[in-house]
C-alpha positions in Angstrom: -21.5 -16.4 -8.2 -18.7 -12.9 -7.8 -19.0 -10.6 -10.1 -15.6 -8.6 -12.1 -17.3 -5.0 -10.4 -17.3 -6.2 -7.0 -14.2 -8.2 -7.2 -12.1 -3.9 -8.0 -13.8 -3.3 -5.4 -12.3 -5.2 -2.4 -8.6 -5.4 -4.5 -8.7 -1.2 -4.0 -10.0 -1.8 -0.9 -7.5 -4.1 0.3 -5.0 -1.0 -2.1 -6.3 1.2 0.9 -5.6 -1.0 3.7 -1.9 -1.9 2.2 -1.6 2.0 1.4 -2.3 2.4 4.5 0.1 0.4 6.5 2.5 1.5 3.8 1.7 5.2 5.6 1.7 4.9 9.0 5.7 3.0 9.1 6.3 5.4 6.6 5.6 7.9 8.7 6.9 5.5 11.6 10.7 6.8 10.3 9.4 10.2 10.3 9.2 9.4 5.8 8.1 12.6 4.0 6.6 11.5 0.6 8.8 13.1 -1.2 12.0 11.8 0.0 10.6 8.4 -0.5 9.0 8.8 -4.2 12.8 9.7 -4.9 13.7 6.7 -4.3 10.8 4.7 -5.7 11.1 7.0 -8.9 7.9 7.8 -8.6 5.9 10.5 -8.6 5.0 11.9 -4.3 1.2 12.1 -6.0 1.3 9.1 -7.5 2.8 7.8 -4.1 -0.2 9.2 -2.5 -2.2 8.3 -4.5 -1.7 4.6 -3.1 -1.3 5.4 0.3 -5.0 6.2 0.5 -5.8 4.1 -1.8 -6.5 6.0 -4.4 -4.7 3.8 -6.7 -4.0 0.0 -7.3 0.7 -0.5 -6.3 2.4 -2.5 -8.4 3.6 -6.0 -6.9 7.7 -3.4 -8.0 6.3 -0.8 -6.2 5.1 -2.7 -3.8 7.7 -4.7 -2.9 10.4 -1.9 -3.1 8.6 0.8 -0.6 9.0 -2.4 1.2 12.3 -3.0 0.8 13.0 0.6 1.1 11.6 1.0 4.5 13.0 -2.3 5.2 8.8 -3.5 6.0 8.7 -8.4 5.4 5.4 -7.5 2.8 3.5 -10.1 4.0 3.6 -8.9 7.4 1.9 -5.1 5.2 -0.5 -7.4 3.6 -1.0 -9.8 7.0 -2.0 -6.1 8.8 -4.4 -5.1 5.8 -6.1 -8.3 5.8 -7.0 -6.9 9.6 -7.8 -3.4 9.1 -9.9 -4.9 6.5 -11.2 -7.3 8.7 -10.5 -10.5 6.6 -10.7 -13.9 8.5 -8.4 -15.1 6.3 
């Protein structure tokens, strides 16, 4: 049986991998955190925390980031799962 604490830790770990993927894509387009955070309507430190896996993405912010960067959400999630070493 899974414990809430273990599930929370796995969730935050996956958020970190999602953040890495978002950050790499953002930097590949030469966008700064400030540029993207202003477009998204969050402060730069909040976006930085999300990219570093220190704060979870809300679904709204995740989808807005993907849309703003021209990314397909399912591909970002797939790549994050690959980074995390998840099999399925």
